[in-house]
Residue frames as a rotation matrix with the C-alpha (Angstrom) as fourth column:
UNK 1
0.668 0.739 -0.085 -0.12
0.738 -0.673 -0.045 -0.03
-0.090 -0.033 -0.995 0.09
UNK 2
-0.075 -0.630 0.773 1.10
0.554 -0.670 -0.493 3.49
0.829 0.391 0.400 -0.67
UNK 3
-0.808 -0.354 -0.471 1.72
0.583 -0.367 -0.724 6.05
0.083 -0.860 0.503 1.95
UNK 4
-0.843 0.523 0.127 -1.51
-0.502 -0.849 0.165 7.80
0.194 0.076 0.978 1.05
UNK 5
-0.563 0.610 -0.557 -3.76
0.287 0.777 0.560 4.71
0.775 0.155 -0.613 1.58
UNK 6
-0.633 0.292 -0.717 -4.93
0.736 -0.057 -0.674 5.96
-0.238 -0.955 -0.179 5.08
UNK 7
-0.721 0.256 -0.644 -5.95
-0.167 -0.966 -0.197 9.15
-0.673 -0.035 0.739 3.71
UNK 8
-0.683 0.498 -0.534 -7.88
-0.580 0.075 0.811 7.65
0.444 0.864 0.238 0.73
UNK 9
-0.541 0.510 -0.669 -9.57
0.560 0.812 0.166 5.05
0.627 -0.284 -0.725 2.95
UNK 10
-0.590 0.286 -0.754 -10.66
0.589 -0.485 -0.646 7.84
-0.551 -0.826 0.118 5.42
UNK 11
-0.762 0.391 -0.515 -12.01
-0.557 -0.802 0.215 10.06
-0.329 0.451 0.829 2.61
UNK 12
-0.595 0.620 -0.512 -14.09
-0.188 0.512 0.838 7.17
0.782 0.595 -0.187 1.21
UNK 13
-0.546 0.433 -0.718 -15.35
0.809 0.494 -0.318 6.27
0.217 -0.754 -0.620 4.71
UNK 14
-0.729 0.280 -0.625 -16.35
0.083 -0.870 -0.487 10.05
-0.679 -0.406 0.611 5.47
UNK 15
-0.774 0.336 -0.536 -17.87
-0.633 -0.424 0.648 10.25
-0.009 0.841 0.541 2.04
UNK 16
-0.551 0.599 -0.581 -20.01
0.179 0.765 0.619 6.96
0.815 0.237 -0.529 2.58
UNK 17
-0.565 0.445 -0.695 -21.08
0.792 0.054 -0.609 8.06
-0.233 -0.894 -0.383 6.04
UNK 18
-0.763 0.288 -0.579 -22.26
-0.161 -0.952 -0.261 11.42
-0.626 -0.106 0.772 4.75
UNK 19
-0.651 0.589 -0.479 -24.21
-0.583 0.018 0.813 9.91
0.487 0.808 0.332 1.74
UNK 20
-0.561 0.513 -0.649 -25.75
0.555 0.815 0.165 7.17
0.614 -0.268 -0.743 3.95
UNK 21
-0.694 0.315 -0.648 -26.81
0.546 -0.357 -0.758 10.00
-0.470 -0.879 0.075 6.34
UNK 22
-0.709 0.430 -0.559 -28.43
-0.589 -0.798 0.132 12.04
-0.389 0.423 0.818 3.61
UNK 23
-0.674 0.473 -0.568 -30.17
-0.165 0.653 0.739 8.99
0.720 0.592 -0.362 2.23
UNK 24
-0.595 0.407 -0.693 -31.53
0.776 0.517 -0.362 8.13
0.211 -0.753 -0.624 5.62
UNK 25
-0.788 0.270 -0.553 -32.63
0.078 -0.847 -0.525 11.69
-0.611 -0.457 0.646 6.16
UNK 26
-0.694 0.508 -0.510 -34.72
-0.692 -0.278 0.666 11.63
0.196 0.816 0.544 2.94
UNK 27
-0.574 0.481 -0.663 -36.36
0.126 0.852 0.509 8.50
0.809 0.208 -0.549 3.93
UNK 28
-0.591 0.241 -0.770 -37.20
0.792 -0.008 -0.610 9.64
-0.153 -0.971 -0.186 7.36
UNK 29
-0.753 0.350 -0.558 -38.47
-0.341 -0.932 -0.126 13.07
-0.563 0.095 0.821 5.94
UNK 30
-0.760 0.482 -0.436 -40.46
-0.385 0.206 0.899 11.10
0.524 0.851 0.029 3.42
UNK 31
-0.493 0.571 -0.656 -42.30
0.700 0.708 0.090 9.08
0.516 -0.415 -0.749 6.11
UNK 32
-0.582 0.337 -0.740 -42.93
0.457 -0.618 -0.640 12.22
-0.673 -0.710 0.206 8.22
UNK 33
-0.782 0.332 -0.527 -44.37
-0.581 -0.695 0.424 14.08
-0.225 0.637 0.737 5.09
UNK 34
-0.531 0.696 -0.484 -46.76
0.035 0.589 0.808 11.07
0.847 0.412 -0.337 4.15
UNK 35
-0.525 0.386 -0.758 -47.86
0.847 0.324 -0.421 10.96
0.083 -0.863 -0.498 7.89
UNK 36
-0.754 0.192 -0.628 -48.62
0.009 -0.953 -0.302 14.75
-0.657 -0.233 0.717 7.78
UNK 37
-0.839 0.360 -0.408 -50.49
-0.509 -0.254 0.823 14.27
0.193 0.898 0.396 4.48
UNK 38
-0.536 0.585 -0.609 -52.52
0.456 0.807 0.375 11.53
0.711 -0.077 -0.700 5.73
UNK 39
-0.520 0.367 -0.771 -53.53
0.762 -0.208 -0.613 13.50
-0.386 -0.906 -0.171 8.84
UNK 40
-0.806 0.136 -0.576 -54.54
-0.270 -0.951 0.153 16.43
-0.527 0.278 0.803 6.57
UNK 41
-0.722 0.504 -0.474 -56.57
-0.398 0.256 0.881 14.34
0.565 0.825 0.016 4.21
UNK 42
-0.564 0.502 -0.656 -58.32
0.721 0.687 -0.094 12.74
0.403 -0.526 -0.749 7.29
UNK 43
-0.573 0.364 -0.734 -59.48
0.448 -0.610 -0.653 16.19
-0.686 -0.704 0.187 8.33
UNK 44
0.515 0.821 0.246 -60.96
0.617 -0.156 -0.772 16.89
-0.595 0.549 -0.586 5.01
UNK 45
0.373 -0.344 -0.861 -58.19
-0.500 -0.857 0.126 18.96
-0.781 0.384 -0.492 3.47
UNK 46
0.672 -0.047 0.739 -57.50
0.555 0.692 -0.461 18.10
-0.490 0.720 0.491 -0.09
UNK 47
-0.383 -0.922 -0.058 -54.67
0.528 -0.270 0.805 18.66
-0.758 0.278 0.590 -2.44
UNK 48
0.107 0.323 -0.940 -54.99
-0.503 -0.798 -0.332 21.55
-0.858 0.508 0.077 -4.93
UNK 49
-0.776 -0.536 -0.333 -53.74
-0.562 0.347 0.751 19.03
-0.287 0.770 -0.570 -7.66
UNK 50
-0.728 0.482 0.487 -56.98
0.375 0.875 -0.305 17.15
-0.574 -0.039 -0.818 -7.46
UNK 51
0.081 0.775 -0.627 -58.99
-0.213 -0.601 -0.771 19.75
-0.974 0.196 0.117 -9.25
UNK 52
0.866 0.379 0.325 -59.60
0.262 0.209 -0.942 20.21
-0.425 0.902 0.081 -12.98
UNK 53
-0.014 -0.897 0.442 -56.07
0.963 -0.131 -0.234 21.85
0.268 0.422 0.866 -13.50
UNK 54
-0.587 -0.414 -0.696 -54.71
0.629 -0.775 -0.069 25.23
-0.511 -0.478 0.715 -13.33
UNK 55
0.561 0.828 0.010 -56.99
0.680 -0.453 -0.577 28.12
-0.473 0.331 -0.817 -14.35
UNK 56
-0.086 -0.630 0.772 -55.54
0.922 -0.344 -0.178 30.48
0.377 0.696 0.611 -16.99
C-alpha cells in the first residue's frame, strides 16, 4: 500500500457516512411528510392538484 492509503480510505469512509446520512434523512422525511399528508386528508383538507387543472 502506498503512503496515502490511510487518507484515501478515510476519505471514502467519510463520504460513505455522509451519503448514508443524507439518504437516511430523505427516507425519514418522506415518512414524516406522508404521515402529515394522511392527517390533513383525514381532516378533509384536499390537495390542490386534485382539481380540473390550473386556471389561466
